[in-house]
N, C-alpha and C positions, 0 to 999 in steps of 0.2 A: 483550309479555313485559316484566316488570320486571327489568332487568339487576341491579339492586342486591340483589334478594332471591332470584333464581333460584339453585338448588343444582345445576343441570345444567351442569357445567363446559363440556361439549362444545357445548352450545347457546349459552351465554354467549359462548364463544370464536368461534363462527361468526358471531355478530352484530356483533362489534366492528369498528370503523373509527376510525382516528385523525382528528384535526382538521388537514386538509392546509393550510388557510389559516393556521392559527396556526403550524405548522411553517415555512411559507414566510416568514411575517413574522419569525420568530425568525432564520432564516438571513440575511435582508436586514438585520436590525438588527445582528447580529454583524458582517456584512460592512462596516458603516460604520466599524468600528475598524480603521484602516489602509487605508481605501478609496483606490483610485488613480484618476487622471483617465480611464483607459481602461475603468473599470468592474470592475477586479479588486481584489485585496487584497494588501498587503505588511504582514505581521504576523510578523516573524521571531521565532524562539524566544528567550525570556528577555529580550526588550526591554520598554520601558514599554508598548508597544501589546499585547504578549503578556499582560502583567499585567492591563491593562484588560480584554482578552477573557476571561481566566481569571476575573476578578472578576465579570463580567457572568454567565457561565455558572454559576458557583458561586452567585451570588445568585438566579438562576432556580431552581436546585436546591433551595435553602433555602425559597424561596417554595412549592415543591411539596412541602414537608415532609420533604425528604431530609436525612439526616445526611452530613457530608463528612469524608473522611479524606485526608490528603496524606502521601506517603512522602518519603524523603530525596532522591530524584531529581526530585521535583516532580510525580510522577503523582498525579492527583486522582481519587478514588473517591466517587461520590455514590450513596447507598444508600436504597432504599425497603424497609422491613422486611416480611418475610413472616410468615405464621402460625407457621411454624417457624423461628425465628432460627438454630437450630443447623445448618440445611442451608446448604451452600456456595451462594453467590449465583449466579444466572444473570446474566451480565454482558454488556453491549454497550459499544461506544465506538469512538474513533478518536483524532484529534488536532485541535488548533485553531491550530497554527502553520502558516505558509504559505511558499511560495517568494517570492523578492523580486518576481516578476511572477506572483503566484498568482491563483487564482480564488476564487469564493464557496463552492464546494461541496467540494472535495478535503478530506477529513478532517472539516471542519465539519459536513458532512451526517451523518456517522456518530454524532457526539456529540449533535447537536440531534435527530436521529431518536430516540435513546435517551431523551432528555428528554421528547419528545413522547409516547412509549409510557407513561411514568410519568404525565404530565399526563392522558392519556386514561383510564387506570385510576383516577386520583383522581376525575376527573369522574363516572365511573360507579360509584364505591364498590366496586370489585372488589379483593378480596384475593388474593394468590398464596400458594401453600404455601411455596415457597422465596423468600428475598429476591431483589430485582432490584437491579442496580447499573449505573450509567453511568460509564465511565471516560474521561478524556482523558489521553494519554500525552505526555510531554515530548519536544520536539525530534524529531519523526518525520521531518521533511523533511531534516534534515541540511544545510540551506543555510547556516546560520550556524556550526554546530559539527558536527564529525563524531566518532563514527560516526552514520549515519542511524539511525532508529528507536531513539534512545538510551534513552529511558525505559523502553520495553518490553523493550529488550535488557538493561538492568541488572536489571529485574524478573525476567527469565528466566535470569539468570546467564550470559548470553552473553559479558559483559564486566563488570568490576568497577565499583563505585561510584566508587572512587578514580580509575580510568582516565577515567570520564566527567567527574568534577569537574575534572580536569587539562586537559581539552580547551580550546583557545583559539580565538577568532575572529581575523579579520584585524587587529584592533587589540590583540590580546594579552589580551583579557578572558577569564577562565576561567568555565567552567560553574558551579562551586561558588559563586564570588563573585557571579555574575549571579543565580543562584537565591536567594541570601540577599538580594540587593539588592531583588528584586521581592517578597520575602516568601513564597516558595513552597518552602522546605525544610521538610518535615514531619518527624515523629518516627518514623514506621513504617519498619522495615527493608524495602527493595524485595524483593518475592518472598514476604513473610510473609502477604500479603493472599490469602485463599482464593478460588478460582474453581471453580464447579461445571461451568459451560460458558460459552462465549464466542461472541458473534456480532458481525460488523462489517458495517455497510451502507455502501456506497461507490459513487460514480460509476465507471463502467468504466475511464475514462482511455484508452479505445481505441474503435475503430469497429465491433466485431463485432456487438454487440446492435443498434445502429442499422442496420447493413447487412443484418441478418437480420429486422428489424422485430419485435424481441422486447422485452418490457418488463422482464423479470427474468432476470438471469443467476444460475444456481445454481452457485456457484463450487466446483469439485472440488479445486483445488489452486493453489498458487503455483509458477510455473516455477523450476526450478533454473537457476543461472547460472554460467557460466565466462567470466572475462575473461583475455585473453592479450595479450602484446606479441609481435609477429612482426617479425623483422628479415631482410631479403634483402640480401645483400652481393655486389655485382658489382664493376665497375671504371669509374670516371668517365673519360671521354675526350672528345676534341673531336668535336662533332656533324658537322662537315664532312668531315674527312679519314678518319674511321673507317668503312669499308664495313659494311653491314648484317650480313653473315654473321660478321664478326669482332668484333662487339660483345658486351659483358657488361653488358647493360642491366638493372639491378636493378628498375627501375620496370615494365618489360614482364613480367618474371617475377612480380613482386608482384601486378600486376593479374590474372594468371591465378589466383593463390591467392585474391585477393579475390572473384573470380567463383565460385570453388569454395565459399567460405563461404556464399554465397546459395544456390548449387545444393544443397548437402547439407541446408540448412534446408528447402528445398522437398521434398527426398527424405523428410524426416522430418516430413511433414504429419500432422495439422493444427497441431500445437503447436510444431514446430521453429522456431526463430528464429535468424538469422544476420546479423550486422551488422558492417560496417567503418565506424567513425565518425570515426576520427582517423588522418591520414596525414602523415608527415614525409619529405620527399624531400631527399637530399643529392647535390650541393650546391645544388640548386634554382635552377639557372641556365639560361637560355634555350637556350644553345648548348653545353651540356655533357650528355653521356649520364649518367643518374643512376647513381652508384656504390653508393648504399645507400638503402634504404627501410625505414622503421619504421612499422608500423601496428597498430591495435588490432583484435582480434577479440572479438566478444561472441556466445557461443552460449548458447541456452536451450532447454529442453524441460520437458515435464510431470513426468518422472521422472528420477531420477539415472541409471538404466540407459540411458535414451534419450540423456541428455547424454554419458554415457560413450561410446556408440556414435558420436555426432557428433565427440567428441574424437579417437577412434581414426581416423575417416575423414579429418579434416583433417590429422592427423599423417602418415598414410600417403600422402596426396596430396602433402604437402610433401616427403616423403622421395623420392617418384618424380620430382617436379619437379626437385629438386636434382640427382638422378642424371642426368636428361635434359639439363639446361642447364649443369651444372657450377658453378652459383652456390651460395653458402652460404645456407641457410634455417634460422633458428633460431626456435622457438616456446616462449615462456616463459609459464607459468601465473602470473598476478599476483594473482588474487583468485577466490574461488568461494563460492557460497551453495547449499546442498542444496535440492532440491525439497521443498515442504511440502505433502503431501496433507492434506485436511481430514477430519474424523471422519465416518463414514458416517451416524450418527444425526443429526448437525447438518445435513449435506447433505440428508438425507430430510426433516427438519423444514422446511427452506426450500422445497424442491420441493412438499411437501404443502400449505404455506401459499399458495404461488403458485397451485396448481391450485384449491384451495378458494375462493380469492378471484376466480378467473376471469382471472388475468393470463397472458398468453402468456409462455413461459419457454423457456430452453435451458440445457444444461450450459455452463459457462464456466471458463476458467482466467485467472489473473491473472499478467500478465507483469511487473507492478511489485511491489515489496515493500510490505508493510503491517504494522501492529502485530499483526494476527491471526496472522502467521507465528510470532512468538515465543510468542503465547498458545497456539498449537496444540501446542507442546512441553510445555505444562503441563496442559492440560485439553481436553476435546472442543471443537472450534471449527469455525466455518463462516462463510462470507461471502455477502452479497447484493449483486449489482451491478444498477445501472440505467444506462440509456444516458446519454451526454453528447453534446452536439451536435457532429457531425463527428469524434467521438472525441478532441477536443482537451482537454488538461489541462495543468497547470503553465504556464498562460497566462492573461492577464487576460481573454480573451474566453471562457474556460471557461463553459459553459452547460448547463442541464438544464431539462426541462419540469416545471412544477409538478405535472402529473398523475403523472409518473414518480417525482418526489420523494415524493408521497403513497403511491404503489403500493409502493415499496420499504420505507417505514416500516410500512405495513399488513402486509407479509410479515414484517418484523421483530417486530412486535407478536405475531403468531400463532406464530411460531417460538419466541419467548421463553416465551409462555404454555405451549406444549407441554412445554418443559423444565421450567418452574417449577411448573406445575400451578395450577389455580384452586381456591381454598379453597371447600368446599361449605358 
């Protein structure tokens, strides 16, 4: 079959495969900008290294014949025109900034997979009905500036451009000033850029796919998150003279509550998550019974209703524990992010592509935030996961198999084509 001349869009689509070696080479080339001795990448948002990474990716896009638009928060949109330019584009993307001890794949894979889709279509002379675009979003990681997912958040009106511009790093440098310095403040108002649908391809950043020996995760949703500070107040006293029945030991009561955080997450399987990651004990002395313990609680689940149920359970347990022990227990909600389900049509497009290509797959959820969370508020959206070695990410040893990198990009190609249509 001559792919360049066939008018059977379904047949053309079924035959398409990306160039996995080219995609891998692009990932390894980008990873040299900010490369670390341990094999990772340190390319923080709006640094000179970020500018070099941006310039490289934009240069590749222009070589592929794409036009480039930059908005006022530095989000970059690289466009391959479709037969009908009036149609909103089918977009894919992610980010190219990294953690201080980041890896080669987090974010970068989603951007370069999109670029490889375009290169493949160019190689085969295939035109789509709707335009295709590849985006990379500013400061997704939030490691130099907060909030996280800054560029996509401003785009989705989750917070203002002025708020983002005023954010400072540890040296007092502001986002607006640094964007100008590296030459990436565009003229387009964030959010004015149309999106027909959005896909994001990403390493899982967890161990589930690898544990289940699956190649593709068909992402259903991003977990809702609630963060709390919990304070248990007892009475510090000397560890020797105070008998056990007469103690008001804040730490022993706190540990019971900590165990309940884990237990209730297990009760809300399979997507319940419960974590205590930070603990402060007062006075933190070897021979003093702890009088006050403050610790963090992180609850997550697939739906807001499920997180509501977990919230109610931990508060009820805390109230019962306080009544039993006589100690004060206070739980304060400090931050929350709603669960974000993805659009059924985009989910189905990913599942269909994986099945058609013969890749093993399973439904998945994302426990981490991604730019796709904000895009899903604006347009139909979906995500594609591939395994990463030992589920490790945000780490210089982050790794993924070349065949999985290729598989995820092939699924992205077919999912985007289903939404964009192939011109006959």
